[in-house]
C-alpha positions, 0 to 999 in steps of 0.5 A: 188720187185714186185709192186703188179701189175698182168701181162697179162700172169698171168691174162690169167693163172687165167682165164684158171684155171692154178695154178700160183704157178706151172707155174715153174714146168710146164716149167720143164715138157715142157723141159723134154717132150718126143721127138716127130716125127713131120714129121710122125704127119704132114703126118698123118694130111695130110692124113685126108685133103681129107676126111675133104674137102669132109665132109665140101663140103657134109654138106654145099653144097659149094666147099671147098679147104683144103690145106696141114696142118702144124704141130708144137710143141708149148706151150700155150703162143705161141698159144695164140699169134696166136689166136683172142681174141674170139674163138670157141673151141671144146673139143674132148678128146681121151678115151679108149685105148688112153687117152689125150687132143684133142682140135679144135679151129677156128675164130668165123667168120669161125664158122658163115660161116660154120653154115650159109652154113649148115643152108642156112641163114646168121648167125650174132650171134653164138647160140646153134644151130650154135655151135651144127653144129660146134660140128658135123663137129668136130665129123666127122673129129675126126671119120676120124682120129680114123678110120686111127689110128684103121688101125694100130691095136694099139688102139682097141676101140679108141673113143672121148668124145662127142664134144661140141663147146663153144664160149669164150675168148681165155684165158678161153679155157682149153689147153693141159699142157706143150708143145703140137702139133698143126695142122693148116689146111688152109681152103678156101671157097668162095674166103676166107681162114680160119684156123682150129687149132687142138691141141693134148697133148704130150702123144697123139702125142707120141703114134700116132707117134709111132703107125704110125712109130714104133721105131727101134727094137733090135734083142730081139724084144723090141724098143731100147728106151723102154729097161729098164735101170735095164737090169740086173734084174732077174725074181726071184730077182735081180742080181748085177754085182758087187756082191761078186761072181767074175765070173772071178776067180775059185769058191770054193763050199764045198772045191771043185774047180769048175775049176776041174769039167771042168766048164769054169767060163769065159763063161755065166752061166745060173741060173734059166733061168737068163743068168749070165755074158751075156746080158738078153733075152729081149722080147717085151710085148704081149698084150691080145686082148680086146673084143669089145662090151657093158659090162653088167655094161654099159648095166645096166647104160643105163637101168637107163634112159630107162623110161625117157620121151623125147619130140617127134615132127612131123614137117609138114613144116616151112616158114619165114614171115615178121613181118607185114605179121604175124601181118596181119594174121587172120582167114582164112589166108593160110600159105604156107609151104616149104614142097611139097604135099606128101613129108616126114615130119620131126621127131624130138626128143628134137627139133633135127631131127632124122628121116623122115616119112609119115602122117597116120590116126589111127582111129580118130588120126593122126600118122606118119610112119617112112620111114627113119632114118637120118645119122649124116650128114643128121641130121646136114643138117636138123637143121635150 
């Protein structure tokens, strides 16, 4: 009999929104999880390390080293044992042609290190700006994965939901249900090694592995493991092998012995295109090509927000001052900014840099002429 006390596992489950009554069924789901080709997945993660290393070095201006990642199948409880009490989690679920859970995790110290290198300052607390930097890093890496998967031709239009980083207790994170695959990337910078964890749900892992390393096919063209058990089903109905018609004996139809007609009932017989007494003709399913682009409905949805106002700011420059210097300012004080004369000014929308331009005069008002639209990497680099 229970003494009424709640275990730590139950507390973690409650915090993460897991139905305690269904924990048994989750275990059953785990036990019947699809068999995953873990080696193929490990090779896939390894193929993305060079791109990850290059992106980190480009965005931060520092030298990173991403070592060969590992791939493991484990459960939520197994992962919780590896994680610190507080984590930075980024959800980037797959959408469109393949849907499923996709999660990144890192130690808060690693997140502070990345944000500090990009913002060119020491980060003591993870604020919204720092978390947006982490989200952009994850988006860049996910983009690399999508590019690699698109080469297989199996996932047209594959995308992820907008990545959004949060800094929470590890028990508050929404993990994939049942068993899932975890990639662990050892990443070194400035003489210290950190871990970047990437978790994908069982169905996503299964689809990726099958796309990269398709299962062996039969002569009919269908994967061996995917042939339906009911292989005797016909196109016009069902054909039961144990039906009253005995194909090994002569059949009487209207008093006529079919053997007398020269028909050999021991050989396969075709009725309505269905082979009777022989193996069915199994063929692989052919999917129609999907047209890319924005649908009229999506265009209509975008049109709903076209008249929404957003704040646009042109920033001449910035500087950092000590409190005593700020208090000592008065009329006539000259503040030196971090911009050189003639250098492009920053154009921001809702405080996010999107472009650069040059100051112009329109009649009696100041204006700005756009000279450059920033790339996603440059937008993160410009955030300070």
